[in-house]
C-alpha positions as CSV (number, residue, x, y, z in Angstrom):
1,X,-19.8,-15.1,-10.5
2,X,-21.6,-13.6,-7.5
3,X,-21.0,-10.0,-6.8
4,X,-18.9,-9.3,-3.7
5,X,-20.9,-8.1,-0.8
6,X,-18.4,-6.4,1.6
7,X,-14.8,-5.3,1.6
8,X,-13.3,-8.5,2.7
9,X,-15.1,-10.1,-0.5
10,X,-14.0,-7.4,-2.7
11,X,-10.3,-7.4,-1.6
12,X,-10.2,-11.3,-2.1
13,X,-11.8,-11.0,-5.5
14,X,-9.2,-8.2,-6.5
15,X,-6.1,-10.2,-5.3
16,X,-7.2,-13.4,-6.9
17,X,-7.4,-12.3,-10.6
18,X,-4.7,-10.5,-12.6
19,X,-7.0,-7.7,-13.7
20,X,-10.4,-7.0,-12.6
21,X,-13.0,-6.9,-15.6
22,X,-14.5,-3.5,-16.6
23,X,-17.8,-4.3,-15.6
24,X,-16.7,-5.4,-11.9
25,X,-14.5,-2.3,-11.5
26,X,-17.6,-0.1,-12.3
27,X,-19.7,-2.1,-9.8
28,X,-16.7,-1.7,-7.0
29,X,-16.4,2.1,-8.0
30,X,-20.3,2.4,-7.4
31,X,-20.2,0.4,-4.1
32,X,-17.3,2.5,-2.8
33,X,-19.2,5.7,-3.5
34,X,-22.5,4.7,-2.3
35,X,-21.6,4.6,1.5
36,X,-18.7,6.0,3.5
37,X,-19.1,2.6,5.4
38,X,-18.3,0.9,2.4
39,X,-15.0,2.6,2.0
40,X,-14.0,2.1,5.5
41,X,-14.8,-1.6,5.2
42,X,-12.6,-1.7,2.1
43,X,-10.1,0.2,3.7
44,X,-9.7,-2.2,6.6
45,X,-9.8,-5.4,4.4
46,X,-7.1,-4.1,2.2
47,X,-5.0,-3.1,5.1
48,X,-5.6,-6.3,7.0
49,X,-4.7,-8.3,3.6
50,X,-1.4,-6.7,3.2
51,X,-0.3,-7.1,6.6
52,X,-1.8,-10.2,8.2
53,X,-0.1,-12.7,6.1
54,X,3.2,-11.9,7.5
55,X,2.3,-10.5,10.9
56,X,-0.9,-12.3,12.0
57,X,0.8,-13.0,15.5
58,X,2.8,-10.1,15.8
59,X,1.7,-7.8,18.8
60,X,3.4,-4.7,17.4
61,X,1.6,-5.0,14.2
62,X,-1.8,-5.6,15.6
63,X,-1.4,-2.3,17.7
64,X,-0.4,-0.4,14.7
65,X,-3.5,-1.9,12.9
66,X,-5.6,-1.0,15.9
67,X,-4.5,2.6,15.7
68,X,-5.0,2.6,11.9
69,X,-8.6,1.8,12.2
70,X,-9.2,4.5,14.7
71,X,-7.4,7.2,12.8
72,X,-9.5,6.5,9.8
73,X,-12.9,6.7,11.6
74,X,-13.7,9.8,9.5
75,X,-16.9,11.6,9.1
76,X,-19.6,10.7,6.2
77,X,-18.2,13.9,4.4
78,X,-14.8,12.5,3.8
79,X,-14.1,11.0,0.0
80,X,-13.7,7.5,-0.2
81,X,-11.0,8.1,-2.7
82,X,-9.0,10.2,0.0
83,X,-9.7,7.5,2.5
84,X,-8.1,4.6,0.2
85,X,-5.1,6.9,-0.5
86,X,-4.7,7.3,3.2
87,X,-4.9,3.3,3.5
88,X,-2.1,3.0,1.2
89,X,0.2,5.4,2.7
90,X,-0.3,4.2,6.2
91,X,0.2,0.7,5.3
92,X,3.6,1.6,3.6
93,X,4.5,3.5,6.7
94,X,3.5,0.8,9.1
95,X,5.4,-1.7,6.9
96,X,8.5,0.4,7.2
97,X,8.1,0.7,10.9
98,X,7.7,-2.8,11.5
99,X,10.4,-4.1,9.1
100,X,13.0,-1.8,10.8
101,X,12.1,-3.1,14.1
102,X,12.5,-6.8,13.0
103,X,15.8,-6.3,11.3
104,X,17.2,-5.0,14.6
105,X,15.5,-7.9,16.6
106,X,16.5,-10.8,14.3
107,X,19.6,-12.3,13.0
108,X,20.4,-11.4,9.3
109,X,22.6,-13.7,7.2
110,X,24.5,-11.4,4.7
111,X,25.7,-12.4,1.2
112,X,28.2,-10.2,-0.7
113,X,29.8,-10.1,-4.2
114,X,32.7,-8.1,-5.3
115,X,33.1,-6.3,-8.7
116,X,32.8,-9.0,-11.5
117,X,31.8,-11.8,-8.8
118,X,28.2,-13.6,-9.1
119,X,26.9,-16.1,-6.6
120,X,23.8,-18.5,-6.8
121,X,22.2,-19.8,-3.6
122,X,19.4,-22.2,-2.6
123,X,17.6,-20.8,0.6
124,X,15.9,-23.1,3.2
125,X,12.5,-23.0,1.8
126,X,13.8,-23.9,-1.8
127,X,14.1,-20.5,-3.2
128,X,16.9,-19.5,-5.2
129,X,18.8,-16.4,-5.0
130,X,21.2,-14.9,-7.7
131,X,23.3,-12.2,-6.6
132,X,25.0,-9.9,-9.1
133,X,28.2,-8.1,-9.2
134,X,29.0,-5.8,-6.2
135,X,25.8,-6.6,-4.3
136,X,24.8,-7.3,-0.8
137,X,21.8,-9.0,0.4
138,X,20.5,-9.9,3.7
139,X,18.1,-12.9,4.5
140,X,15.9,-13.1,7.5
141,X,13.7,-16.1,7.5
142,X,11.0,-17.1,10.6
143,X,7.7,-19.0,10.9
144,X,5.6,-16.1,9.8
145,X,8.0,-14.7,7.0
146,X,10.8,-14.5,4.6
147,X,12.2,-11.2,4.4
148,X,15.2,-10.3,2.3
149,X,17.0,-7.1,2.2
150,X,19.0,-5.9,-0.9
151,X,21.1,-3.1,0.3
152,X,23.1,-2.4,-2.9
153,X,23.6,-3.8,-6.5
154,X,21.2,-6.4,-7.9
155,X,19.6,-9.7,-7.3
156,X,17.4,-12.4,-9.0
157,X,14.7,-14.2,-6.8
158,X,13.2,-17.3,-7.7
159,X,10.6,-17.7,-5.1
160,X,9.1,-21.1,-3.6
161,X,5.5,-20.8,-2.9
162,X,4.7,-21.0,0.9
163,X,1.3,-19.3,1.5
164,X,1.7,-19.2,5.2
165,X,5.2,-17.2,5.0
166,X,5.2,-14.3,2.3
167,X,8.1,-13.5,0.5
168,X,9.0,-9.9,0.9
169,X,12.1,-7.9,-0.5
170,X,13.1,-4.6,0.9
171,X,15.2,-2.5,-1.4
172,X,15.8,1.4,-1.1
173,X,12.6,2.9,0.2
174,X,10.2,0.1,-0.8
175,X,9.2,-3.4,-0.5
176,X,8.3,-6.0,-3.1
177,X,5.9,-8.9,-1.9
178,X,5.8,-12.1,-4.0
179,X,4.1,-15.6,-3.3
180,X,5.5,-17.8,-6.3
181,X,7.2,-15.8,-9.0
182,X,10.7,-15.0,-10.6
183,X,11.8,-11.2,-10.5
184,X,14.7,-9.1,-10.4
185,X,15.6,-6.0,-8.1
186,X,18.2,-3.7,-8.9
187,X,19.4,-0.3,-6.9
188,X,21.3,2.0,-9.4
189,X,24.0,4.5,-8.3
190,X,21.2,7.1,-7.7
191,X,19.7,4.8,-5.3
192,X,16.6,4.2,-7.7
193,X,15.4,0.8,-7.6
194,X,14.0,-1.0,-10.5
195,X,11.7,-4.2,-10.4
196,X,11.4,-6.5,-13.2
197,X,8.9,-9.5,-13.2
198,X,10.0,-12.5,-15.3
199,X,7.2,-14.8,-14.0
200,X,4.3,-14.7,-11.9
201,X,3.2,-11.6,-9.9
202,X,4.3,-9.2,-7.4
203,X,3.2,-6.2,-5.4
204,X,5.4,-3.2,-5.2
205,X,4.8,-0.8,-2.2
206,X,6.8,2.3,-2.1
207,X,7.5,3.9,1.3
208,X,7.8,7.5,0.5
209,X,9.0,10.6,2.6
210,X,6.2,12.4,1.7
211,X,3.1,13.3,3.7
212,X,0.6,10.5,3.4
213,X,-2.2,12.1,1.7
214,X,0.5,12.9,-1.3
215,X,1.7,8.9,-1.4
216,X,1.2,7.2,-4.4
217,X,-0.4,3.8,-4.3
218,X,1.1,0.5,-4.6
219,X,1.4,-1.2,-7.8
220,X,0.8,-5.0,-9.0
221,X,3.2,-6.1,-11.8
222,X,2.8,-9.4,-13.8
223,X,5.2,-11.2,-16.1
224,X,7.1,-9.0,-18.5
225,X,6.0,-5.6,-16.6
226,X,8.5,-3.5,-14.6
227,X,8.4,-0.2,-12.5
228,X,10.8,1.9,-10.6
229,X,10.8,4.1,-7.5
230,X,13.0,6.8,-6.6
231,X,15.0,7.4,-3.7
232,X,12.4,9.4,-2.2
233,X,9.8,6.4,-2.6
234,X,7.9,7.7,-5.5
235,X,6.7,5.3,-8.2
236,X,8.2,6.1,-11.8
237,X,8.4,4.5,-15.0
238,X,11.4,2.0,-15.2
239,X,14.5,2.7,-17.3
240,X,14.1,0.4,-20.5
241,X,17.6,-1.0,-20.4
242,X,17.5,-1.7,-16.4
243,X,14.1,-3.5,-16.9
244,X,15.0,-5.3,-20.2
245,X,14.5,-9.1,-19.9
246,X,17.3,-10.1,-22.1
247,X,19.9,-8.0,-19.9
248,X,18.6,-10.0,-16.8
249,X,18.8,-13.3,-18.5
250,X,22.4,-12.5,-19.8
251,X,23.8,-11.4,-16.5
252,X,22.5,-14.8,-15.2
253,X,24.7,-16.4,-17.6
254,X,27.9,-14.2,-17.4
255,X,27.1,-12.2,-20.1
256,X,26.4,-8.5,-21.1
257,X,23.9,-7.9,-24.1
258,X,23.4,-4.7,-25.8
259,X,20.7,-4.2,-28.1
260,X,21.0,-0.7,-29.5
261,X,22.1,0.8,-26.1
262,X,23.4,4.2,-25.7
263,X,27.1,4.2,-25.3
264,X,27.2,5.8,-22.1
265,X,24.7,3.1,-20.7
266,X,26.7,0.3,-22.0
267,X,29.8,1.7,-20.4
268,X,28.0,2.1,-17.2
269,X,26.7,-1.4,-17.2
270,X,30.4,-2.7,-18.3
271,X,31.9,-0.8,-15.3
272,X,29.8,-2.6,-12.8
273,X,31.9,-5.7,-13.5
274,X,35.2,-4.1,-14.3
275,X,38.5,-4.2,-12.5
276,X,39.5,-0.9,-14.3
277,X,36.6,1.3,-15.4
278,X,36.1,2.6,-19.0
279,X,35.3,6.6,-19.0
280,X,33.9,8.8,-21.9
281,X,36.5,11.4,-22.9
282,X,33.9,13.2,-24.6
283,X,30.1,13.7,-23.9
284,X,29.2,13.5,-27.6
285,X,30.1,9.8,-27.5
286,X,27.3,9.1,-24.9
287,X,24.5,8.9,-27.6
288,X,26.2,6.5,-30.0
289,X,24.1,3.2,-30.4
290,X,26.2,-0.1,-29.4
291,X,25.1,-3.6,-30.0
292,X,26.6,-7.0,-29.2
293,X,27.3,-9.9,-26.5
294,X,30.1,-9.7,-24.2
295,X,31.5,-11.8,-21.3
296,X,31.1,-9.7,-18.1
297,X,34.3,-8.0,-17.0
298,X,36.1,-8.7,-20.5
299,X,37.1,-5.1,-21.2
300,X,39.4,-5.9,-23.9
301,X,36.8,-7.6,-26.0
302,X,34.4,-4.8,-25.6
303,X,37.2,-2.1,-26.4
304,X,38.0,-4.2,-29.7
305,X,34.3,-4.1,-30.8
306,X,34.1,-0.3,-30.0
307,X,37.1,0.7,-31.7
308,X,36.0,-1.5,-35.0
309,X,32.3,-0.3,-34.9
310,X,32.3,3.3,-33.7
311,X,35.6,4.7,-34.9
312,X,36.9,5.5,-31.3
313,X,40.3,5.1,-29.8
314,X,41.1,4.1,-26.0
315,X,43.8,5.4,-23.7
316,X,44.8,3.6,-20.6
317,X,45.4,5.8,-17.8
318,X,46.3,5.1,-14.2
319,X,42.6,4.8,-13.0
320,X,40.6,4.4,-15.9
321,X,40.5,3.7,-19.8
322,X,39.5,7.0,-21.6
323,X,37.6,6.4,-24.8
324,X,37.4,9.1,-27.3
325,X,36.7,10.0,-31.0
326,X,39.7,9.0,-33.3
327,X,41.8,11.7,-33.7
328,X,40.8,13.3,-30.3
329,X,42.9,13.1,-27.2
330,X,41.6,12.4,-23.8
331,X,41.3,15.5,-21.5
């Protein structure tokens, strides 16, 4: 294969292969280090790649790109690595500003589910949207992009390919870009966002609140991989239970599947679907392990299993069901 000669060719090569071979990565590093002009060329190409697919005809974005190029005309003494960090940071900030503007200008169709409710939708392009319990998703389609906003809860996206209109999901302080893939996005009670890929590939772009020079880069995820970003926009390791493919496939079938989950996590997952929540009466119960498969919202089946397997008792109160060790009494 011919070695790329400029930034555009390198960017095309990087985004057309699941993983750049080690030899090519070394060649790219050497090319970037050899000249500040090469680093600037790569920076511009990468930035344009991220934005042009969705905003090629958007005057506001093109103006932002012009300011981005001008802002990054740094001296030859600047570090190529630092320049690339600025590019990732500024790209995330531009995405946030432009998407915010579009949300005000375009009509959004919102879909909501109550606690215990799930919905499956086929969108205008043939993509499918599965909305989990207590969730809210907004859909905006136009001739240039497909933009969805997960405001709360969880959704599974099966994306129909459309090279002319990128499929972008906004959740918390970040974005997920996909072309043809299947992935799950979950916003937890702390407003952290978990992205888990079941098929295909996505690009996760956090939009941090920190200064641009301190921003983490974006991350590509392939099938079976997951990542999370905090409410502040920082990329972190995904919670194992949240990112579990088994958990995602189970909720799609109306089931909860626990495979040696800590009881505290299992109860929290159950409560997302329940009319009356379960509460742990003593903190030491939280680390007990629980396994099993239950229908979503079937509180009695879960309680029966816990009483048999973990030697606990349950007491129903006005606002919750309190779970305690046998012989103990709820506070």
